[in-house]
C-alpha positions in Angstrom: 0.8 -18.0 28.3 2.9 -21.1 27.9 5.6 -21.6 30.7 8.8 -23.3 29.8 11.3 -25.2 31.9 14.9 -25.9 31.0 17.8 -27.8 32.5 21.3 -26.4 33.0 24.1 -28.0 35.1 21.8 -30.8 36.1 19.2 -28.4 37.6 15.7 -27.5 36.5 15.2 -23.8 35.8 12.0 -21.9 35.2 9.2 -21.3 34.6 10.1 -18.8 31.8 8.2 -17.4 28.9 9.1 -18.4 25.3 10.5 -14.9 24.7 12.8 -15.3 27.8 13.9 -18.7 26.5 14.7 -17.2 23.1 16.7 -14.4 24.8 18.6 -17.1 26.8 19.4 -18.9 23.6 20.6 -15.7 21.9 22.9 -15.1 25.0 24.3 -18.6 24.8 22.9 -19.7 28.2 20.8 -22.4 26.5 21.6 -24.3 23.3 19.9 -26.7 20.9 21.1 -29.5 23.2 19.6 -28.0 26.4 16.6 -30.1 27.6 13.3 -28.2 27.7 9.8 -29.1 28.8 6.4 -27.4 28.9 2.9 -28.6 29.9 1.6 -30.8 27.1 5.0 -32.4 26.3 5.3 -36.1 27.3 9.0 -35.8 28.2 12.0 -33.5 28.3 13.4 -32.9 24.8 16.5 -31.2 23.5 15.6 -27.7 22.4 16.7 -28.5 18.8 13.9 -31.1 18.6 11.1 -28.7 19.6 9.9 -27.1 16.4 8.0 -24.3 18.0 11.2 -23.0 19.6 13.2 -23.3 16.4 10.8 -21.3 14.2 11.1 -17.5 14.5 8.4 -15.8 16.5 5.4 -14.7 14.5 6.2 -11.0 14.5 9.8 -11.7 13.3 8.5 -14.1 10.6 6.1 -11.4 9.3 8.9 -8.8 9.3 11.4 -11.1 7.5 8.9 -11.9 4.8 9.3 -8.4 3.4 13.1 -8.2 3.8 14.4 -11.5 2.4 16.2 -10.9 -0.9 15.0 -14.2 -2.2 11.6 -12.6 -2.6 12.9 -10.4 -5.3 13.8 -11.6 -8.8 16.0 -9.6 -11.1 14.6 -9.4 -14.6 17.2 -8.9 -17.3 17.1 -5.7 -19.3 17.0 -5.7 -23.1 20.1 -4.0 -24.3 18.5 -3.1 -27.7 15.8 -1.2 -25.8 18.4 0.9 -24.1 20.2 1.5 -27.4 17.0 2.5 -29.1 16.1 5.0 -26.4 19.6 6.5 -26.3 19.7 6.8 -30.1 16.2 8.3 -30.2 17.2 11.0 -27.6 20.3 11.8 -29.6 18.3 12.1 -32.8 16.2 14.8 -31.2 19.2 16.7 -29.9 21.3 16.5 -33.0 21.0 19.7 -35.0 20.5 19.2 -38.8 21.4 15.5 -38.8 18.4 14.0 -36.9 18.4 10.9 -39.2 21.9 9.7 -38.3 20.7 8.5 -34.9 17.0 8.2 -35.7 17.3 5.3 -38.1 19.3 3.1 -35.6 16.7 4.1 -32.9 13.8 2.8 -35.0 15.7 -0.3 -36.0 16.8 -1.1 -32.5 13.4 -0.3 -31.1 11.6 -2.8 -33.4 14.2 -5.5 -32.7 13.9 -4.9 -29.0 10.1 -5.2 -28.9 10.4 -8.4 -31.0 13.0 -9.8 -28.7 11.0 -9.0 -25.5 7.8 -10.5 -27.0 9.5 -13.7 -28.1 11.6 -14.1 -24.9 11.0 -17.4 -23.0 11.8 -15.6 -19.7 10.5 -12.2 -18.6 12.5 -9.3 -20.0 12.3 -5.7 -19.1 12.7 -2.7 -21.4 9.5 -2.5 -23.4 8.8 1.0 -22.3 12.4 2.1 -23.3 12.0 0.4 -26.7 8.7 2.3 -27.3 10.3 5.6 -26.2 13.2 4.9 -28.6 10.7 4.2 -31.4 8.8 7.4 -30.7 11.8 9.6 -30.5 13.4 7.9 -33.5 10.3 8.5 -35.7 10.2 12.1 -34.5 13.9 12.5 -35.4 13.2 11.1 -38.9 10.2 13.5 -39.2 12.4 16.5 -38.1 15.1 15.4 -40.6 12.5 15.3 -43.4 11.1 18.7 -42.3 14.6 20.2 -42.3 15.3 18.9 -45.8 12.0 20.2 -47.1 12.6 23.6 -45.5 16.2 23.8 -46.9 14.9 22.6 -50.3 12.2 25.3 -50.3 14.6 27.9 -49.1 17.2 27.0 -51.8 14.5 26.9 -54.5 13.3 30.4 -53.5 16.7 32.0 -53.6 17.8 30.3 -56.8 14.8 31.6 -58.7 15.9 35.1 -58.4 19.6 34.6 -59.1 20.5 35.9 -62.6 
């Protein structure tokens, strides 16, 4: 284990471990201007010039690697994809008028997928656009089925009306 010496008030202190020296720095007992020395150094140096004391300890560096916000990049969300999915869900929930929201869901879904594919930077929302397309097409299918059923029902009842 490396033993460090440091100078305060004109006197040599130590030996101390690197961990103890870091604790003294955190407490303000030693500063970047405090002279330090260890076996292997040619002369006493200000603590601010000794790179191994300025770097965080290995355990702390490894822990910080996972917590620094700079490691995470926010990817913009495609607004058309959100609109497509919302319209698609509404088209499934709207009774008798599925097509009113289904057509915008399909249009926004196709526009969103094209925008995401052609975007120069990464863009999120492809899954929502696909969900909007699926629910939009289902809404159109339900609307067509509703119209066919109503047409058949009306046709059957008008046949027997005198």
